[in-house]
C-alpha positions in Angstrom: -43.3 -8.0 -6.8 -40.6 -9.8 -9.5 -40.6 -13.5 -8.9 -39.2 -14.8 -12.0 -35.6 -15.1 -13.5 -37.6 -12.6 -15.5 -37.7 -9.0 -15.0 -40.5 -8.2 -16.9 -42.6 -10.3 -15.0 -44.2 -7.8 -12.6 -46.7 -8.6 -10.0 -48.8 -6.0 -9.0 -51.2 -6.7 -5.9 -52.8 -4.8 -2.6 -52.2 -6.5 0.3 -54.7 -5.0 2.9 -55.8 -5.9 6.3 -54.4 -7.1 9.7 -50.7 -8.8 8.7 -50.8 -11.2 11.1 -53.1 -13.8 9.2 -51.2 -16.1 7.4 -54.2 -17.6 4.9 -55.6 -14.5 3.8 -58.1 -14.2 0.9 -56.4 -13.5 -2.8 -58.5 -12.1 -5.5 -57.7 -13.1 -9.1 -59.2 -10.8 -11.9 -60.9 -11.7 -14.9 -59.1 -11.0 -18.5 -60.4 -7.1 -18.6 -59.5 -6.3 -14.7 -56.7 -5.5 -12.7 -56.1 -5.6 -9.3 -58.1 -2.4 -8.2 -61.2 -3.6 -9.3 -61.9 -5.7 -6.1 -61.5 -2.2 -4.2 -64.6 -2.7 -2.7 -64.5 -6.4 -1.2 -61.0 -5.0 -0.2 -62.5 -2.1 1.8 -65.5 -3.3 3.1 -63.8 -6.8 4.4 -60.5 -5.3 5.9 -63.0 -2.9 7.5 -64.3 -6.6 9.2 -60.8 -7.6 10.6 -59.9 -9.6 7.2 -56.7 -10.0 5.5 -57.2 -9.7 1.8 -54.8 -10.0 -1.2 -56.0 -8.5 -4.9 -53.7 -9.7 -7.8 -52.4 -8.3 -11.5 -50.6 -11.2 -13.3 -47.5 -10.4 -15.2 -47.4 -11.7 -18.9 -48.1 -15.6 -18.8 -48.5 -17.3 -21.9 -49.7 -20.9 -20.9 -51.2 -22.2 -17.4 -48.5 -24.1 -16.0 -46.5 -21.1 -16.4 -48.4 -18.9 -14.5 -48.8 -22.0 -11.9 -45.0 -21.7 -11.1 -45.3 -17.9 -10.5 -47.8 -17.8 -7.9 -46.2 -19.9 -6.9 -43.2 -18.5 -6.3 -45.2 -15.4 -5.9 -46.9 -16.9 -2.1 -43.3 -18.2 -1.4 -42.0 -14.8 -1.6 -44.9 -13.2 0.5 -44.6 -16.6 2.8 -48.0 -17.5 2.3 -48.0 -21.8 3.1 -51.8 -22.0 2.0 -54.4 -19.2 0.8 -58.3 -18.5 0.2 -59.0 -17.6 -3.8 -62.0 -15.9 -4.9 -61.3 -16.0 -8.6 -64.0 -13.5 -11.3 -64.0 -15.6 -14.5 -60.9 -16.2 -16.0 -59.2 -15.4 -12.6 -61.3 -18.7 -10.8 -60.5 -20.8 -13.9 -56.4 -19.9 -13.4 -57.5 -20.6 -9.5 -58.8 -24.1 -10.0 -55.9 -24.9 -12.1 -53.1 -23.2 -9.0 -55.3 -25.4 -7.1 -55.2 -28.6 -9.0 -51.1 -28.0 -10.1 -50.5 -28.0 -6.0 -52.4 -30.7 -5.6 -50.0 -32.8 -4.0 -48.5 -30.5 -1.6 -51.9 -28.3 -0.9 -51.3 -24.2 -0.8 -55.2 -23.6 -1.7 -57.4 -24.0 1.6 -60.4 -23.1 -0.2 -61.9 -21.4 -3.3 -64.9 -18.7 -4.3 -65.7 -19.1 -8.1 -67.4 -15.7 -9.5 -69.2 -16.1 -12.6 -66.4 -18.5 -13.5 -65.6 -22.0 -15.6 -63.8 -25.2 -16.0 -63.5 -25.6 -19.2 -61.8 -23.6 -21.9 -63.6 -24.6 -25.1 -67.1 -23.4 -24.2 -65.4 -20.1 -25.7 -64.8 -21.9 -29.0 -61.9 -20.2 -30.0 -59.4 -23.0 -29.0 -57.8 -22.4 -32.6 -57.2 -18.9 -32.2 -56.0 -18.8 -29.1 -52.3 -19.3 -30.7 -52.8 -16.2 -32.8 -53.7 -13.5 -30.0 -50.3 -12.4 -29.3 -50.1 -11.4 -33.4 -53.2 -9.3 -32.9 -53.1 -5.2 -32.4 -54.1 -3.9 -29.1 -57.6 -2.6 -30.7 -59.3 -6.0 -32.0 -58.2 -8.0 -28.7 -59.8 -5.1 -27.0 -62.8 -5.7 -29.2 -62.7 -9.1 -28.6 -63.1 -8.7 -24.5 -65.5 -6.2 -25.3 -68.1 -8.3 -27.3 -68.5 -10.0 -23.4 -69.5 -6.6 -21.7 -73.4 -6.5 -21.6 -74.9 -4.3 -24.1 -78.3 -3.7 -23.5 -80.2 -1.4 -20.7 -78.8 -2.3 -17.0 -79.5 -0.2 -13.9 -77.0 2.6 -13.1 -75.0 0.7 -10.9 -73.9 -1.6 -13.5 -73.5 1.0 -16.0 -70.9 2.0 -13.8 -69.4 -0.9 -13.3 -69.1 -1.9 -16.9 -67.6 2.3 -17.3 -65.3 1.3 -14.9 -63.9 -2.1 -16.2 -63.9 -0.5 -20.3 -61.7 1.9 -18.2 -59.5 -0.6 -16.8 -59.0 -2.5 -19.9 -57.8 0.5 -21.7 -54.8 0.5 -19.2 -53.6 -2.9 -20.4 -51.2 -3.7 -22.7 -51.1 -5.2 -26.0 -49.3 -8.3 -24.3 -51.1 -7.7 -20.9 -54.8 -8.6 -22.7 -53.2 -11.3 -25.2 -51.4 -13.5 -22.7 -54.7 -13.1 -21.0 -57.3 -13.8 -23.9 -54.5 -17.1 -24.5 -54.7 -18.2 -20.7 -58.9 -17.9 -21.0 -58.7 -19.9 -24.6 -56.0 -21.9 -25.0 -57.6 -26.0 -24.5 -57.8 -26.7 -20.7 -59.8 -27.9 -18.5 -60.2 -28.7 -14.9 -59.0 -32.4 -12.9 -61.8 -32.5 -10.5 -60.6 -35.5 -8.6 -57.4 -33.6 -7.8 -59.4 -30.5 -6.0 -62.4 -32.5 -4.8 -61.8 -32.2 -1.2 -61.8 -28.0 -1.0 -64.7 -26.2 0.1 -66.0 -24.4 -3.0 -68.6 -21.8 -3.3 -70.3 -21.2 -6.7 -71.0 -17.5 -7.0 -73.0 -16.6 -10.1 -75.9 -14.3 -11.2 -79.4 -15.0 -13.1 -79.2 -11.9 -15.2 -76.8 -11.6 -18.3 -73.3 -12.3 -18.1 -70.6 -14.0 -20.5 -71.6 -17.3 -19.0 -73.5 -19.8 -20.5 -76.3 -21.6 -18.6 -74.2 -25.2 -19.9 -71.1 -23.7 -18.3 -73.1 -22.8 -15.3 -74.4 -26.6 -15.5 -70.9 -27.9 -15.9 -69.7 -26.2 -12.8 -72.2 -27.4 -10.6 -71.8 -31.0 -12.0 -67.8 -30.9 -11.2 -68.3 -29.7 -7.4 -71.9 -31.6 -6.3 -70.8 -30.6 -3.0 -70.2 -26.8 -3.5 -72.5 -24.2 -1.3 -74.0 -22.1 -4.2 -74.2 -18.0 -4.2 -76.7 -17.0 -6.6 -77.3 -13.4 -7.1 -80.4 -12.2 -9.3 -78.7 -9.5 -10.9 -75.2 -8.5 -11.0 -73.6 -9.2 -14.8 -70.5 -9.8 -15.6 -69.0 -8.1 -12.5 -71.2 -8.5 -9.8 -68.2 -7.7 -7.2 -68.5 -3.7 -8.6 -72.1 -3.4 -9.0 -73.4 -5.6 -6.2 -70.7 -5.7 -3.7 -73.0 -6.1 -0.5 -74.3 -9.0 -1.5 -71.0 -10.5 -2.7 -69.3 -10.0 0.2 -71.5 -11.3 2.3 -71.4 -14.5 0.7 -67.5 -14.4 0.9 -68.3 -13.7 5.1 -70.4 -16.7 5.0 -67.9 -18.8 2.9 -65.2 -17.7 5.3 -67.1 -18.8 8.4 -66.3 -22.2 8.5 -62.8 -21.3 9.0 -63.1 -19.2 11.8 -61.0 -20.2 14.9 -59.4 -22.6 13.2 -55.6 -21.6 12.0 -57.0 -21.0 8.0 -58.9 -18.1 9.7 -58.9 -15.0 6.9 -59.7 -12.9 9.5 -58.5 -11.6 13.2 -59.7 -13.8 15.6 -60.6 -10.3 18.1 -63.1 -9.4 15.0 -65.3 -12.4 15.3 -68.8 -11.5 16.2 -70.8 -14.4 15.6 -74.1 -12.7 16.4 -73.5 -10.1 14.1 -73.0 -12.7 11.4 -76.2 -14.5 11.8 -77.9 -11.1 11.5 -76.5 -10.3 8.2 -77.1 -14.5 7.0 -81.1 -14.0 7.9 -81.0 -10.8 5.8 -79.2 -12.6 3.0 -81.6 -15.3 3.1 -85.2 -12.8 3.1 -83.9 -10.5 0.4 -83.2 -13.9 -1.6 -87.0 -15.3 -0.6 -88.2 -11.0 -1.7 
């Protein structure tokens, strides 16, 4: 889909599930990701009756430009309000978009997975303006430097392989623009989005995010729900998809029965979800 005057800015997306849902859950990928990195969420959640859209953004060089393009995309899809799930950079962009539209809100809730609120944590703000000059292989090296390199379980190894494959599919300008968005000096203004329900999802094992960055997120959203995964690395939505999908459902449960429900009302079974909640708290205690 092209929504900008510039024909080269193409949004790619998977839109799955019941089209009568007017407030779907939209997934925004990390720097290395494409729309299909959320295939496990699309398959599971649409099977339960949710409408899910996974996006891949075109080349944008600053946050304002991205937010403007994303707003036009939502207008094109005729969606007034949406729930956003953002992974890493996707989570930062989701927060910036919520902030950008705070006067006429377009974001009904946020799920922030391994995400951050201030780009200065990467200590790359001074190089952010030169990414566009770098050749593809250098940009890929920068991204791969954040991937886990130690021994991991087979599912995490598969997830890393899949993400490396996706990274290979991105062109120089796509990668350079995402790294620029990831590292150019910017932070989230929490007072503009404090009324939005937030779930912060993160992992306890090694990921690209420092403990300080996680603590900062908790401080920024003191009322947010927290979804902790014992393991999952940088890509829990791939290697720990059952847990991630469950947390997504628990987050969306609070909107069931309202016009902002992301699920087809005929598909809701409260008893079923209660059972799932119980099994999740049990597995966490273990």
